[in-house]
C-alpha positions in Angstrom: 0.0 0.0 0.0 1.4 3.4 -1.0 1.6 6.3 1.4 -1.2 8.0 -0.4 -3.4 4.9 -0.1 -2.7 4.7 3.6 -3.7 8.3 4.0 -7.0 7.7 2.1 -7.6 4.6 4.2 -6.9 6.5 7.4 -9.4 9.2 6.5 -12.1 6.6 5.7 -11.8 5.1 9.2 -13.2 8.3 10.7 -16.9 7.4 11.0 -19.3 9.4 13.1 -20.7 7.1 15.8 -18.2 4.3 15.0 -14.9 5.9 16.2 -11.4 4.9 15.1 -9.6 3.8 18.2 -6.0 5.0 18.5 -4.2 3.6 21.6 -1.3 6.0 21.3 2.2 4.5 21.1 5.7 5.9 21.5 8.0 3.5 19.5 8.2 0.9 16.8 7.7 -2.0 19.3 4.5 -0.6 20.5 3.3 0.0 16.9 4.1 -3.6 16.0 2.3 -4.9 19.2 -0.9 -3.1 18.2 -0.6 -4.1 14.6 -0.4 -7.8 15.7 -3.4 -7.2 18.0 -5.5 -6.0 15.1 -5.3 -2.2 15.2 -6.4 -0.5 12.0 -4.0 2.4 12.4 -1.4 3.6 14.9 -0.7 7.1 16.3 2.0 8.5 18.4 1.5 10.7 21.5 4.0 13.5 21.9 4.0 13.3 25.7 4.7 9.5 25.6 7.4 9.8 22.9 9.2 12.5 24.8 8.9 10.7 28.2 10.1 7.4 26.7 13.3 9.1 25.6 13.9 11.2 28.7 12.5 14.5 27.5 9.7 16.8 28.7 6.7 17.3 26.4 6.4 20.6 24.6 8.9 20.2 21.7 11.8 19.8 24.1 12.8 16.7 22.1 15.0 17.6 19.1 13.0 17.5 15.8 15.6 15.4 14.1 15.3 12.8 16.8 11.5 12.8 16.6 11.7 12.3 12.9 14.1 9.3 13.3 11.5 7.7 15.6 8.7 8.4 13.2 10.6 6.9 10.4 11.4 3.8 12.4 7.7 3.4 13.3 6.5 3.8 9.7 9.0 1.3 8.4 8.1 -1.2 11.1 4.4 -1.6 10.3 2.2 -1.6 7.2 -0.5 0.4 9.0 -1.3 4.1 8.5 0.7 6.1 11.1 -0.4 9.5 12.4 2.0 11.7 14.3 1.3 14.0 17.2 3.4 16.9 15.9 2.5 19.3 18.7 2.8 22.9 17.3 4.7 21.9 14.2 8.0 22.7 15.8 7.7 26.2 14.5 5.6 29.4 14.7 5.9 30.9 11.2 3.8 29.3 8.5 6.8 28.9 6.1 8.7 27.0 8.8 5.6 24.9 9.5 5.5 23.9 5.8 9.2 22.9 5.9 8.8 20.7 9.0 5.6 19.1 7.9 7.2 18.1 4.6 9.9 16.4 6.7 7.4 14.4 8.8 5.6 13.3 5.6 8.9 12.1 4.1 9.4 10.1 7.3 6.2 8.2 6.4 3.4 9.9 8.3 0.0 10.0 6.7 -1.6 12.2 9.3 -0.6 14.7 12.0 -2.1 16.4 15.0 -1.3 20.1 15.2 -2.4 22.2 18.1 -3.4 25.8 18.6 -1.6 26.2 21.9 1.5 28.4 21.8 4.1 25.7 22.6 6.7 27.0 25.1 4.6 30.2 25.4 1.2 31.0 26.8 -2.3 30.9 25.6 -3.6 30.0 22.2 -2.8 31.4 18.8 -5.5 33.8 17.6 -7.8 32.1 15.1 -6.4 34.0 12.1 -2.8 33.0 13.0 -3.7 29.3 13.5 -5.6 29.3 10.2 -2.4 30.5 8.5 -0.5 27.8 10.2 -3.0 25.1 9.1 -2.9 26.4 5.5 0.9 25.9 5.7 0.4 22.3 6.7 -2.0 21.7 3.8 0.6 23.4 1.5 3.2 21.0 2.7 0.9 18.0 1.9 0.2 19.4 -1.6 3.9 19.9 -2.3 4.6 16.3 -1.2 1.6 15.0 -3.1 0.2 13.2 -0.1 -3.5 13.6 1.2 -2.3 14.2 4.7 -5.0 13.9 7.4 -4.7 17.2 9.4 -6.2 16.7 12.9 -6.6 20.3 14.1 -6.4 20.3 17.9 -7.8 23.1 20.1 -6.5 23.4 23.6 -9.4 25.5 24.8 -10.5 22.7 27.2 -7.3 21.0 28.2 -6.1 22.4 31.5 -9.2 24.7 32.0 -11.7 24.3 34.7 -14.5 21.8 33.6 -17.2 24.1 35.0 -16.3 26.7 32.4 -16.3 24.3 29.4 -19.9 25.0 28.5 -19.0 28.7 28.1 -16.3 27.7 25.6 -18.4 25.7 23.2 -19.1 28.7 21.0 -15.4 29.5 20.7 -14.6 25.9 20.0 -17.1 25.7 17.2 -15.9 29.0 15.7 -12.4 27.5 15.6 -13.7 24.3 14.1 -15.3 26.2 11.3 -12.2 28.3 10.7 -9.9 25.3 10.8 -12.1 23.4 8.4 -11.8 26.3 6.0 -8.1 26.2 6.3 -7.9 22.5 5.2 -8.3 20.6 8.4 -9.7 17.1 8.2 -10.6 16.5 11.9 -11.2 18.5 15.1 -9.5 17.3 18.3 -10.9 18.5 21.6 -8.8 17.0 24.4 -9.8 17.8 27.9 -13.5 18.0 27.1 -15.2 15.1 28.8 -18.8 16.2 29.5 -21.0 14.0 27.4 -23.5 16.7 26.5 -20.8 19.1 25.5 -19.1 16.6 23.2 -22.4 15.7 21.6 -23.0 19.4 21.0 -19.6 19.8 19.3 -20.1 16.7 17.2 -23.6 17.8 16.1 -22.5 21.3 15.1 -19.4 20.7 13.0 -18.9 18.9 9.7 -15.4 17.8 10.8 -14.9 14.4 12.4 -14.5 14.9 16.1 -11.6 13.4 18.1 -11.8 13.0 21.9 -9.2 12.0 24.4 -10.4 9.2 26.6 -9.9 10.4 30.1 -11.7 11.1 33.4 -15.4 10.3 33.1 -15.0 9.7 29.4 -13.8 6.1 29.6 -16.3 4.0 27.6 -15.9 3.7 23.8 -19.6 2.9 23.6 -20.4 6.3 25.2 -18.1 8.1 22.8 -19.8 6.4 19.9 -23.2 7.5 21.1 -21.9 11.1 21.3 -21.1 11.1 17.6 -17.4 10.9 18.0 -15.3 9.8 15.0 -12.0 9.2 16.7 -11.1 8.2 20.2 -7.5 8.4 21.4 -5.8 7.8 24.7 -2.9 10.3 24.8 -0.3 9.4 27.5 -2.6 6.9 29.2 -1.0 3.8 27.5 2.5 4.9 28.4 1.6 5.6 32.0 -0.1 2.2 32.3 2.9 0.4 30.8 5.5 2.1 32.9 3.5 1.7 36.1 3.2 -2.0 35.3 6.9 -2.2 34.7 7.7 -0.6 38.1 5.2 -2.8 39.9 6.6 -6.0 38.4 10.1 -5.0 39.3 9.0 -4.2 42.9 7.3 -7.6 43.1 10.6 -9.4 42.4 11.9 -8.6 45.9 
């Protein structure tokens, strides 16, 4: 299967009410384990990749090293591989295009790109993030790959859940703007209230991606909310390393 065919397959797996499940991995071994377990696609989580190699999240890991890991993962499995590319390792649109071309060449068929200002504060204004997303789409066009752009908003992540209802309008405005810029999906990590997720899913044409966390733990519930993609972020890494430590402690 060619890279373009993998990208098309990956996009087709996003079905409202029948979400694509991505149990985020951090290395080639994890990708192979999930492939052998029947996964339809694999995706990295930036926090997990960084932690597994001794770095903090937030683009502290050198980009060249990230791309080496991505290339190893994509060469190790025949599945579509999506990469959590944080903020694109750049601020300016031209630099975003350069970096995204590199991750495509490493074999990725999809990326997450967030609107949080990495190593800064707050979110990019909508117009600025739209320009950045257009730069991602330009990279895909230059490489001739129908890259799946999962536009992530950090409106909800880290904010007080009681305020999330007040942020729904802003989230939908960003979803609309991001769709116009070429996004293929809308990622809303941190939003776990079932009614709020349903509202987002029912009011955007983009496939909605949630992070399974807190009181959002059952895939059946996510499906009923109209979600198209369910991912687990750093959960798998934390579970794996906790199990490793507990097994070691039990040897005594």
